[in-house]
NUTIKE-639515 format. One line per 3 residues: number of its first residue (from 1); their letters; for each residue x, y, z of C-alpha. Coordinates in nm, 2 decimals, always signed. Layout:
NUM) A) X,Y,Z | ...
//
This chain:
1) MAI) +9.79,+8.74,+7.51 | +9.80,+9.16,+7.48 | +9.47,+9.21,+7.30
4) VAV) +9.32,+8.95,+7.56 | +9.46,+9.22,+7.86 | +9.32,+9.50,+7.70
7) ATI) +9.00,+9.31,+7.64 | +8.99,+9.21,+8.02 | +9.07,+9.60,+8.13
10) VLG) +8.83,+9.71,+7.94 | +8.59,+9.48,+8.12 | +8.66,+9.60,+8.47
13) LLV) +8.61,+9.97,+8.36 | +8.27,+9.88,+8.23 | +8.16,+9.66,+8.46
16) PLI) +8.14,+9.94,+8.74 | +7.97,+10.15,+8.48 | +7.69,+9.95,+8.45
19) SPN) +7.68,+9.78,+8.79 | +7.81,+10.02,+9.06 | +7.66,+9.84,+9.32
22) KTS) +7.81,+9.59,+9.60 | +7.71,+9.26,+9.42 | +7.98,+9.36,+9.14
25) NKV) +8.24,+9.35,+9.41 | +8.35,+8.98,+9.36 | +8.31,+8.99,+8.98
28) LSA) +8.54,+9.27,+8.93 | +8.80,+9.10,+9.20 | +8.76,+8.80,+8.95
31) VLL) +8.82,+8.99,+8.65 | +9.14,+9.16,+8.82 | +9.24,+8.83,+8.92
34) TFA) +9.21,+8.75,+8.52 | +9.41,+9.04,+8.47 | +9.68,+8.94,+8.68
37) LII) +9.73,+8.64,+8.58 | +9.78,+8.78,+8.24 | +10.07,+9.00,+8.37
40) IYL) +10.21,+8.69,+8.54 | +10.21,+8.50,+8.20 | +10.33,+8.77,+7.96
43) GVV) +10.64,+8.80,+8.24 | +10.72,+8.46,+8.22 | +10.67,+8.39,+7.86
46) AFP) +10.88,+8.70,+7.76 | +11.17,+8.65,+7.99 | +11.40,+8.39,+7.81
49) ETR) +11.40,+8.60,+7.52 | +11.36,+9.00,+7.38 | +11.04,+9.08,+7.22
52) LLQ) +10.90,+9.46,+7.10 | +10.59,+9.50,+7.06 | +10.51,+9.87,+6.85
55) LPQ) +10.09,+9.97,+6.78 | +10.02,+10.05,+6.41 | +9.86,+10.35,+6.31
58) PFY) +9.64,+10.58,+6.42 | +9.80,+10.50,+6.78 | +10.11,+10.72,+6.77
61) LGL) +10.23,+10.96,+7.02 | +10.30,+11.23,+6.71 | +10.70,+11.21,+6.79
64) APF) +10.69,+10.85,+6.86 | +10.50,+10.56,+6.83 | +10.37,+10.29,+7.08
67) VFR) +10.68,+10.06,+7.17 | +10.67,+9.83,+7.46 | +11.01,+9.62,+7.55
70) FDQ) +10.97,+9.29,+7.70 | +11.31,+9.17,+7.84 | +11.43,+9.03,+8.13
73) LSS) +11.39,+9.31,+8.36 | +11.09,+9.38,+8.27 | +10.94,+9.01,+8.27
76) IFL) +11.07,+9.04,+8.68 | +10.85,+9.38,+8.74 | +10.56,+9.23,+8.52
79) VLL) +10.55,+8.91,+8.75 | +10.59,+9.09,+9.08 | +10.30,+9.31,+8.98
82) GTL) +10.07,+9.05,+8.83 | +10.14,+8.85,+9.18 | +10.12,+9.16,+9.44
85) TAA) +9.80,+9.24,+9.19 | +9.65,+8.88,+9.23 | +9.69,+8.91,+9.63
88) VSL) +9.48,+9.20,+9.62 | +9.23,+9.04,+9.43 | +9.15,+8.76,+9.71
91) YIP) +9.17,+9.05,+9.94 | +8.92,+9.30,+9.83 | +8.59,+9.23,+9.81
94) GYL) +8.64,+9.12,+10.19 | +8.77,+9.47,+10.29 | +8.54,+9.65,+10.07
97) KHH) +8.21,+9.44,+10.29 | +8.34,+9.64,+10.63 | +8.51,+9.92,+10.49
100) DGS) +8.28,+10.20,+10.58 | +8.34,+10.45,+10.33 | +8.38,+10.55,+9.96
103) PKS) +8.61,+10.31,+9.81 | +8.28,+10.12,+9.74 | +8.20,+10.34,+9.47
106) AAF) +8.30,+10.27,+9.05 | +8.51,+10.53,+9.06 | +8.75,+10.28,+9.31
109) WIN) +8.75,+10.03,+9.08 | +8.78,+10.24,+8.74 | +9.10,+10.38,+8.93
112) LFL) +9.26,+10.09,+9.06 | +9.21,+9.92,+8.71 | +9.33,+10.22,+8.55
115) FVL) +9.63,+10.22,+8.86 | +9.71,+9.82,+8.77 | +9.71,+9.89,+8.40
118) AMA) +9.97,+10.21,+8.41 | +10.23,+10.02,+8.64 | +10.24,+9.70,+8.42
121) SVV) +10.27,+9.97,+8.11 | +10.54,+10.15,+8.30 | +10.79,+9.86,+8.29
124) VAA) +10.77,+9.79,+7.97 | +10.73,+10.11,+7.76 | +11.05,+10.10,+7.54
127) NAL) +11.09,+10.51,+7.46 | +11.04,+10.82,+7.68 | +10.71,+10.95,+7.53
130) TFL) +10.53,+10.60,+7.65 | +10.67,+10.60,+7.92 | +10.57,+10.96,+8.06
133) LYW) +10.23,+10.87,+7.93 | +10.19,+10.57,+8.11 | +10.35,+10.73,+8.40
136) ELM) +10.09,+11.03,+8.41 | +9.84,+10.79,+8.41 | +9.98,+10.61,+8.70
139) SLS) +10.01,+10.93,+8.89 | +9.70,+11.05,+8.84 | +9.51,+10.72,+8.87
142) SAL) +9.67,+10.68,+9.24 | +9.62,+11.03,+9.35 | +9.23,+10.98,+9.28
145) LVA) +9.28,+10.63,+9.45 | +9.45,+10.79,+9.75 | +9.14,+11.12,+9.72
148) QDL) +8.90,+10.86,+9.82 | +8.81,+11.04,+10.16 | +8.77,+11.44,+10.09
151) KTR) +8.51,+11.50,+10.37 | +8.80,+11.52,+10.62 | +9.09,+11.81,+10.66
154) SGR) +9.40,+11.51,+10.62 | +9.21,+11.32,+10.36 | +9.21,+11.68,+10.13
157) RAA) +9.56,+11.78,+10.28 | +9.75,+11.39,+10.14 | +9.55,+11.37,+9.83
160) FIY) +9.68,+11.74,+9.77 | +10.06,+11.67,+9.91 | +10.07,+11.36,+9.73
163) AGA) +9.94,+11.55,+9.37 | +10.19,+11.84,+9.41 | +10.46,+11.55,+9.43
166) TRL) +10.38,+11.33,+9.16 | +10.34,+11.70,+8.96 | +10.72,+11.75,+9.03
169) ATA) +10.81,+11.47,+8.99 | +10.67,+11.44,+8.64 | +10.78,+11.79,+8.54
172) FLA) +11.17,+11.66,+8.65 | +11.12,+11.40,+8.40 | +10.98,+11.57,+8.13
175) VGF) +11.26,+11.82,+8.10 | +11.51,+11.57,+8.12 | +11.35,+11.34,+7.86
178) LAF) +11.35,+11.65,+7.62 | +11.68,+11.71,+7.68 | +11.79,+11.35,+7.62
181) GNH) +11.55,+11.32,+7.33 | +11.68,+11.63,+7.17 | +12.03,+11.55,+7.22
184) FQS) +12.05,+11.13,+7.10 | +11.76,+11.26,+6.81 | +11.58,+10.97,+7.01
187) WSF) +11.32,+10.91,+7.24 | +11.41,+10.53,+7.24 | +11.58,+10.41,+7.60
190) SDW) +11.81,+10.16,+7.37 | +11.96,+10.47,+7.22 | +12.06,+10.69,+7.50
193) HPE) +12.40,+10.69,+7.67 | +12.37,+10.90,+7.99 | +12.79,+10.87,+8.08
196) EPA) +12.84,+11.17,+7.82 | +12.97,+11.45,+8.05 | +12.73,+11.69,+7.87
199) LLP) +12.38,+11.50,+7.99 | +12.49,+11.54,+8.35 | +12.25,+11.81,+8.41
202) PSI) +11.97,+11.63,+8.27 | +12.08,+11.31,+8.39 | +12.04,+11.47,+8.77
205) LIL) +11.70,+11.59,+8.69 | +11.62,+11.24,+8.61 | +11.72,+11.13,+8.89
208) LGL) +11.53,+11.37,+9.10 | +11.21,+11.32,+8.97 | +11.26,+10.96,+9.03
211) SIK) +11.35,+10.97,+9.37 | +11.07,+11.21,+9.43 | +10.82,+10.91,+9.35
214) AGL) +11.05,+10.64,+9.49 | +10.99,+10.82,+9.82 | +11.39,+10.86,+9.91
217) WPF) +11.51,+11.12,+10.15 | +11.43,+11.41,+10.16 | +11.15,+11.37,+9.90
220) HIW) +10.97,+11.12,+10.09 | +10.74,+11.32,+10.24 | +10.43,+11.20,+10.07
223) LPY) +10.45,+10.87,+10.17 | +10.35,+10.94,+10.54 | +10.05,+11.14,+10.43
226) AHP) +9.96,+10.96,+10.12 | +9.96,+10.56,+10.27 | +9.75,+10.68,+10.59
229) AAP) +9.46,+10.81,+10.38 | +9.45,+10.55,+10.08 | +9.28,+10.24,+10.16
232) SPV) +9.50,+9.96,+10.24 | +9.49,+9.73,+9.95 | +9.60,+10.08,+9.69
235) SAL) +9.87,+10.11,+9.99 | +10.00,+9.79,+9.93 | +10.03,+9.81,+9.54
238) MSG) +10.17,+10.17,+9.58 | +10.44,+10.02,+9.89 | +10.46,+9.71,+9.67
241) FMI) +10.54,+9.79,+9.34 | +10.47,+10.17,+9.24 | +10.75,+10.31,+9.43
244) KTA) +10.93,+10.08,+9.24 | +10.83,+10.22,+8.88 | +11.11,+10.46,+8.95
247) IYA) +11.40,+10.20,+9.08 | +11.28,+10.03,+8.72 | +11.35,+10.33,+8.55
250) ILR) +11.68,+10.41,+8.72 | +11.78,+10.08,+8.60 | +11.70,+10.11,+8.26
253) IFV) +11.86,+10.46,+8.19 | +12.14,+10.45,+8.46 | +12.27,+10.09,+8.54
256) LDT) +12.21,+9.88,+8.27 | +12.51,+9.92,+7.98 | +12.64,+10.28,+8.11
259) ALT) +12.85,+10.40,+8.38 | +12.79,+10.77,+8.52 | +13.04,+10.99,+8.75
262) PAV) +13.13,+10.84,+9.04 | +13.04,+11.15,+9.24 | +12.67,+11.09,+9.09
265) ALV) +12.70,+10.74,+9.26 | +12.88,+10.83,+9.57 | +12.63,+11.10,+9.63
268) LLC) +12.36,+10.82,+9.56 | +12.53,+10.65,+9.84 | +12.51,+10.93,+10.09
271) IGA) +12.16,+10.99,+10.03 | +12.06,+10.63,+10.05 | +12.23,+10.55,+10.39
274) VSA) +12.03,+10.84,+10.53 | +11.73,+10.73,+10.36 | +11.76,+10.39,+10.53
277) VWG) +11.84,+10.56,+10.91 | +11.59,+10.79,+10.86 | +11.35,+10.60,+10.78
280) SLF) +11.36,+10.31,+11.08 | +11.41,+10.61,+11.31 | +11.07,+10.79,+11.24
283) ALV) +10.89,+10.42,+11.20 | +11.01,+10.34,+11.55 | +10.81,+10.66,+11.65
286) QED) +10.52,+10.68,+11.46 | +10.17,+10.62,+11.66 | +9.96,+10.58,+11.30
289) LKK) +10.06,+10.17,+11.23 | +10.03,+10.28,+10.85 | +10.28,+10.53,+10.91
292) VLA) +10.50,+10.29,+11.03 | +10.48,+10.09,+10.77 | +10.51,+10.42,+10.53
295) YSS) +10.86,+10.54,+10.70 | +10.94,+10.17,+10.65 | +10.92,+10.23,+10.27
298) VEN) +11.21,+10.49,+10.27 | +11.43,+10.28,+10.47 | +11.39,+9.99,+10.19
301) IGL) +11.39,+10.22,+9.91 | +11.73,+10.32,+10.12 | +11.83,+9.99,+10.12
304) ITV) +11.79,+9.97,+9.68 | +11.96,+10.31,+9.65 | +12.31,+10.18,+9.83
307) ALA) +12.26,+9.89,+9.62 | +12.24,+10.09,+9.31 | +12.50,+10.32,+9.40
310) TSM) +12.69,+10.07,+9.46 | +12.69,+9.89,+9.09 | +12.70,+10.27,+8.97
313) YAR) +13.04,+10.31,+9.12 | +13.18,+9.99,+9.06 | +13.09,+9.96,+8.67
316) SAG) +13.23,+10.31,+8.65 | +13.57,+10.16,+8.84 | +13.58,+9.83,+8.62
319) NQA) +13.47,+9.62,+8.83 | +13.18,+9.45,+8.63 | +13.13,+9.16,+8.88
322) LAD) +13.07,+9.37,+9.14 | +12.85,+9.58,+8.96 | +12.69,+9.28,+8.85
325) LAM) +12.61,+9.15,+9.22 | +12.50,+9.54,+9.37 | +12.25,+9.52,+9.09
328) VAA) +12.10,+9.20,+9.14 | +12.09,+9.27,+9.53 | +11.88,+9.60,+9.44
331) VLH) +11.66,+9.38,+9.18 | +11.62,+9.13,+9.44 | +11.56,+9.36,+9.74
334) CIN) +11.30,+9.51,+9.51 | +11.08,+9.19,+9.45 | +11.13,+9.11,+9.82
337) HGV) +11.01,+9.38,+9.97 | +10.71,+9.43,+9.78 | +10.59,+9.14,+9.91
340) FKA) +10.60,+9.17,+10.25 | +10.54,+9.50,+10.23 | +10.21,+9.39,+10.06
343) LLF) +10.21,+9.12,+10.32 | +10.20,+9.40,+10.61 | +10.02,+9.66,+10.42
346) LCA) +9.74,+9.39,+10.41 | +9.75,+9.31,+10.77 | +9.72,+9.69,+10.87
349) GSV) +9.40,+9.68,+10.63 | +9.26,+9.36,+10.85 | +9.32,+9.51,+11.15
352) DIR) +9.19,+9.88,+11.06 | +8.84,+9.75,+10.91 | +8.82,+9.53,+11.24
355) THT) +8.88,+9.78,+11.52 | +8.81,+10.09,+11.34 | +9.13,+10.26,+11.42
358) RLL) +9.52,+10.24,+11.36 | +9.65,+10.38,+11.65 | +9.90,+10.16,+11.86
361) SRL) +9.78,+10.37,+12.18 | +9.43,+10.22,+12.10 | +9.51,+9.84,+11.99
364) GGL) +9.63,+9.56,+12.19 | +9.55,+9.21,+12.24 | +9.41,+9.12,+11.92
367) GWK) +9.63,+8.83,+11.92 | +9.34,+8.65,+12.13 | +9.07,+8.77,+11.87
370) MPS) +9.30,+8.78,+11.54 | +9.51,+8.53,+11.56 | +9.54,+8.44,+11.15
373) TML) +9.65,+8.81,+11.12 | +9.90,+8.80,+11.39 | +10.06,+8.50,+11.26
376) LFI) +10.08,+8.64,+10.94 | +10.19,+8.96,+11.07 | +10.49,+8.84,+11.26
379) AGC) +10.59,+8.64,+10.90 | +10.56,+8.97,+10.78 | +10.77,+9.13,+11.05
382) ACI) +11.04,+8.84,+11.06 | +11.10,+8.92,+10.66 | +11.12,+9.29,+10.70
385) CAL) +11.37,+9.26,+11.04 | +11.59,+9.03,+10.77 | +11.53,+8.72,+11.02
388) PPT) +11.68,+8.41,+10.81 | +11.56,+8.22,+10.60 | +11.32,+8.48,+10.50
391) NGF) +11.36,+8.66,+10.13 | +11.42,+9.04,+10.35 | +11.77,+8.81,+10.53
394) ASK) +11.93,+8.63,+10.21 | +11.85,+9.01,+9.98 | +12.01,+9.25,+10.28
397) WLI) +12.29,+8.99,+10.31 | +12.37,+9.05,+9.91 | +12.33,+9.41,+9.97
400) YQS) +12.60,+9.41,+10.26 | +12.79,+9.12,+10.06 | +12.83,+9.41,+9.81
403) LFK) +12.94,+9.69,+9.99 | +13.17,+9.46,+10.19 | +13.34,+9.39,+9.88
406) SLS) +13.33,+9.76,+9.74 | +13.54,+9.82,+10.02 | +13.85,+9.66,+9.88
409) LAF) +13.76,+9.82,+9.59 | +13.72,+10.16,+9.78 | +14.07,+10.09,+9.97
412) APT) +14.28,+10.05,+9.60 | +14.63,+10.24,+9.54 | +14.44,+10.51,+9.30
415) DQE) +14.13,+10.59,+9.50 | +14.16,+10.89,+9.81 | +14.11,+10.79,+10.18
418) PTS) +13.78,+10.96,+10.21 | +13.56,+10.72,+9.97 | +13.68,+10.42,+10.16
421) LLF) +13.53,+10.57,+10.45 | +13.22,+10.65,+10.30 | +13.17,+10.31,+10.26
424) VLV) +13.25,+10.23,+10.59 | +13.02,+10.46,+10.71 | +12.75,+10.35,+10.48
427) IGC) +12.83,+9.98,+10.65 | +12.75,+10.15,+10.99 | +12.43,+10.35,+10.90
430) LAL) +12.31,+9.99,+10.75 | +12.40,+9.85,+11.08 | +12.23,+10.09,+11.28
433) TSG) +11.95,+10.06,+11.05 | +11.88,+9.68,+11.08 | +11.87,+9.79,+11.47
436) LTI) +11.60,+10.07,+11.44 | +11.39,+9.82,+11.21 | +11.41,+9.52,+11.48
439) AGY) +11.30,+9.80,+11.74 | +10.98,+9.92,+11.53 | +10.86,+9.61,+11.42
442) TRA) +10.88,+9.46,+11.76 | +10.69,+9.77,+11.92 | +10.46,+9.75,+11.65
445) AGM) +10.41,+9.35,+11.67 | +10.38,+9.38,+12.06 | +10.14,+9.72,+12.06
448) VFL) +9.90,+9.54,+11.78 | +9.86,+9.17,+11.92 | +10.00,+9.18,+12.25
451) GRP) +9.89,+9.25,+12.56 | +9.55,+9.36,+12.68 | +9.35,+9.58,+12.47
454) RSG) +9.36,+9.97,+12.49 | +9.00,+10.02,+12.36 | +8.63,+9.87,+12.35
457) DSA) +8.70,+9.83,+11.97 | +9.03,+9.61,+12.04 | +8.84,+9.41,+12.26
460) HAR) +8.50,+9.33,+12.04 | +8.73,+9.24,+11.74 | +8.71,+8.92,+11.48
463) EAD) +8.95,+8.81,+11.24 | +8.93,+8.85,+10.87 | +8.70,+8.66,+10.66
466) REM) +8.90,+8.41,+10.49 | +8.95,+8.55,+10.17 | +9.16,+8.81,+10.30
469) ILA) +9.32,+8.58,+10.51 | +9.40,+8.34,+10.22 | +9.56,+8.60,+10.01
472) KTI) +9.80,+8.71,+10.30 | +9.95,+8.36,+10.36 | +10.00,+8.32,+9.97
475) LAG) +10.25,+8.63,+10.03 | +10.35,+8.50,+10.37 | +10.48,+8.20,+10.19
478) LCL) +10.62,+8.40,+9.90 | +10.83,+8.54,+10.16 | +10.97,+8.26,+10.31
481) GLG) +10.99,+8.02,+9.93 | +11.20,+8.34,+9.83 | +11.45,+8.32,+10.13
484) IVT) +11.51,+7.96,+10.03 | +11.52,+8.05,+9.61 | +11.76,+8.31,+9.64
487) PSL) +12.10,+8.13,+9.75 | +12.10,+8.02,+9.36 | +12.12,+8.37,+9.28
490) ANL) +12.39,+8.40,+9.55 | +12.56,+8.11,+9.40 | +12.61,+8.27,+9.06
493) FNI) +12.87,+8.52,+9.24 | +13.06,+8.27,+9.45 | +12.82,+8.39,+9.80
496) RLL) +12.71,+8.13,+10.02 | +12.38,+8.24,+10.23 | +12.23,+7.90,+10.28
499) PTL) +12.23,+7.55,+10.12 | +12.12,+7.52,+9.75 | +11.82,+7.29,+9.72
502) PLP) +11.66,+7.14,+9.37 | +11.40,+7.33,+9.24 | +11.15,+7.04,+9.30
505) VIA) +11.20,+7.07,+9.66 | +11.20,+7.39,+9.66 | +10.88,+7.42,+9.48
508) VFF) +10.77,+7.12,+9.78 | +10.85,+7.36,+10.02 | +10.66,+7.66,+9.90
511) LLT) +10.36,+7.45,+9.88 | +10.38,+7.30,+10.25 | +10.49,+7.61,+10.39
514) VLF) +10.20,+7.79,+10.25 | +9.94,+7.50,+10.32 | +10.14,+7.50,+10.72
517) LYL) +10.01,+7.86,+10.74 | +9.66,+7.82,+10.61 | +9.60,+7.53,+10.85
520) LSR) +9.78,+7.73,+11.15 | +9.63,+8.03,+11.10 | +9.30,+7.83,+11.09
523) AAR) +9.36,+7.65,+11.39 | +9.44,+7.97,+11.56 | +9.09,+8.07,+11.44
526) ERG) +8.89,+7.77,+11.56 | +9.04,+7.79,+11.89 | +8.93,+8.08,+11.97
529) EGR) +9.03,+8.26,+12.31 | +9.12,+7.95,+12.50 | +9.16,+7.97,+12.86
532) RVD) +9.37,+8.33,+13.01 | +9.49,+8.32,+13.33 | +9.66,+8.66,+13.49
535) SWE) +10.00,+8.68,+13.67 | +10.11,+8.81,+13.97 | +9.95,+9.13,+14.00
538) CGY) +10.20,+9.23,+14.30 | +9.93,+9.38,+14.52 | +9.80,+9.63,+14.34
541) GSF) +9.44,+9.46,+14.22 | +9.38,+9.31,+13.86 | +9.58,+9.49,+13.57
544) NGR) +9.39,+9.67,+13.27 | +9.51,+9.81,+13.00 | +9.66,+10.13,+13.11
547) TQI) +9.90,+9.94,+13.35 | +10.10,+9.80,+13.02 | +10.39,+9.96,+12.85
550) SPE) +10.26,+10.24,+12.61 | +10.38,+10.31,+12.22 | +10.56,+10.63,+12.37
553) SFS) +10.72,+10.43,+12.65 | +10.86,+10.17,+12.43 | +11.04,+10.40,+12.20
556) QPV) +11.07,+10.68,+12.43 | +11.46,+10.60,+12.49 | +11.55,+10.59,+12.13
559) AYL) +11.35,+10.91,+12.06 | +11.53,+11.12,+12.36 | +11.88,+10.98,+12.17
562) FRP) +11.80,+11.14,+11.86 | +11.61,+11.43,+11.98 | +11.81,+11.66,+11.74
565) ILL) +11.63,+11.52,+11.48 | +11.30,+11.42,+11.59 | +11.24,+11.73,+11.76
568) YRM) +11.12,+11.52,+12.00 | +11.00,+11.70,+12.35 | +10.85,+11.55,+12.71
571) NSD) +10.66,+11.79,+12.90 | +10.54,+11.61,+13.28 | +10.32,+11.81,+13.53
574) ITG) +10.35,+11.69,+13.85 | +10.03,+11.87,+14.09 | +10.01,+11.79,+14.48
577) ADR) +10.10,+11.93,+14.83 | +10.38,+11.70,+14.83 | +10.40,+11.63,+14.48
580) RHF) +10.80,+11.52,+14.54 | +10.63,+11.22,+14.79 | +10.29,+11.18,+14.74
583) PDK) +10.20,+11.35,+14.37 | +9.77,+11.38,+14.36 | +9.78,+11.40,+13.97
586) IRS) +10.06,+11.30,+13.71 | +10.07,+11.39,+13.37 | +10.28,+11.32,+13.08
589) ETS) +10.27,+11.44,+12.69 | +10.50,+11.37,+12.43 | +10.53,+11.55,+12.11
592) MKS) +10.75,+11.49,+11.82 | +10.76,+11.72,+11.41 | +10.94,+11.60,+11.12
595) LLE) +11.28,+11.85,+11.13 | +11.26,+11.87,+10.66 | +10.86,+11.93,+10.70
598) TSV) +10.93,+12.24,+10.95 | +11.26,+12.37,+10.90 | +11.27,+12.31,+10.48
601) YKP) +10.90,+12.22,+10.34 | +10.67,+12.46,+10.52 | +10.89,+12.79,+10.45
604) IVN) +10.91,+12.69,+10.10 | +10.50,+12.67,+10.08 | +10.49,+12.94,+10.27
607) LFV) +10.69,+13.13,+10.04 | +10.46,+13.03,+9.76 | +10.19,+13.07,+9.91
610) NAG) +10.27,+13.43,+9.96 | +10.41,+13.43,+9.62 | +10.04,+13.35,+9.49
613) KHL) +9.86,+13.61,+9.68 | +10.09,+13.88,+9.54 | +10.07,+13.72,+9.13
616) ARL) +9.67,+13.74,+9.22 | +9.67,+14.08,+9.20 | +9.71,+14.06,+8.86
619) QAG) +9.37,+13.92,+8.79 | +9.19,+14.24,+8.74 | +8.93,+14.19,+8.59
622) SVH) +8.99,+14.40,+8.26 | +9.04,+14.27,+7.90 | +9.26,+14.59,+7.81
625) MYL) +9.50,+14.44,+8.14 | +9.49,+14.09,+7.99 | +9.60,+14.22,+7.63
628) LYV) +9.85,+14.49,+7.77 | +10.02,+14.17,+7.97 | +9.99,+13.93,+7.63
631) LCS) +10.15,+14.24,+7.41 | +10.45,+14.27,+7.71 | +10.54,+13.94,+7.71
634) LVG) +10.58,+13.85,+7.32 | +10.78,+14.19,+7.34 | +10.99,+14.02,+7.58
637) LLL) +11.00,+13.71,+7.37 | +11.10,+13.87,+7.02 | +11.39,+14.07,+7.23
640) VGA) +11.50,+13.75,+7.43 | +11.53,+13.59,+7.02 | +11.70,+13.88,+6.90
643) LL) +12.00,+13.88,+7.20 | +12.01,+13.48,+7.13
//
């Protein structure tokens, strides 16, 4: 099967070069679907028993061979990747057919195949060098997919920010891996034991690199730039799985069979809680639909980090049952978030290609034009808002249960009072996050699909193609199906979520759910606009798009409450002779800036830019000066060596 997978990838790379025209999209989609099914098969087959695959000579990395490990953890992530890739493969032909831009080129397909191959290889890499090789391939191919539109300033800026974030993450990982490899005299993850006190600095470097890739606060700055620039199928894979590769690495290195110091776990707990609140708050006030989803990924990565930190803390305290519960909650939310976030990004892509805009202030009334997409988007919103019996409710409830059980550990007589207070504050932060999430997705769904169209493009929109609806329907069915399956996992830890159902009943329910959603969306599509009747207009005449609530007015109360964080400002201008009672014109504008971006990242970038301008003077164009630089460097290195 590994040989078949490689052959499929080679075929996927050759077809775009041989036939780069539009007619090859369906062929490439079929090849990608085949590769996705192979990934699912490998994950299912390798789940019961751990297996190692080592490539023979001459496939060698110099210091270590190519080694791949298939176990239960990697199998779970492989099945998730294969499922999302299969849905995306069904979705892409319809998306590219209506997309006005460069994603139709052969470079898009080549980078997409390399991207999927790299993600699958990262989660099965058994040593650090294999991991870094495919990590780099994943980073570079995804950066090229983000840089699809370099003609616009926003596209170039997004590609630059994302590429810079990936370079920084790889640098931290490389230094940390080198320190681990030198300490243990081995590159294999199974030989590493990070709990040793001497390995705390390289462990922090690795955690920093993985946090940047995952988009955890305060390293999330690349997410709201990369996702709007990338095509929607790519965003679905990036948010649905790519950022989970960092979570997988944390699980593999720092959670399974090891225990870091409680201080590191508590720091991660705080960062995860802040990330959850920060992401949900900024998602509530965004104007771009894909930025709403991008900040929501920051929130959910924060929730997963909270569960991971709880597992680390419980393991360091010797409570193995609680550590396993929190770890299961983290893995389960990785799966659930991957499914419903991919669903939401695919729905956002359908809206984008049909209306040519993602701005909430220009959307509206699409429920009549795109009924299938509306139903599926609302299903994804229900999942991300953790409404039962969806999968989002199941995994978030497990996270809450792990935190509640951690309170008994934190209130132990041997512990300190600040630790117990910290867990209480984290629970409060997650409760606030849930409220902000419900408000944010009520706003997003309402502004996009309800009310009246706010622009001509929204008024003349049409439903997406059937293949695109089928892909989204499969993901929506998985969201509901996983919500029913989860109680079986919860019962292993004596936590009752919902009544446990037999496996055949679950399978039948899943198939019926997918069929019901598909038939409902098809019926809604065939019904058309139907009959529309205006409500009482209060004597002001007929309604239009400006007489309904706007995205800014919906989020204004919350934005004003958190204005020190959001840097929220509202400027009003009222003109007229008697402007207090009879104004002639009223103009109101709101502005918002990212506190981290303006106060932290921008000064750092300006510092490096100014330093680069001064260092550029060293490039004088003289060979003699360059030889002098080399001589000074050699003398300095010799002096350092003599002192050491």
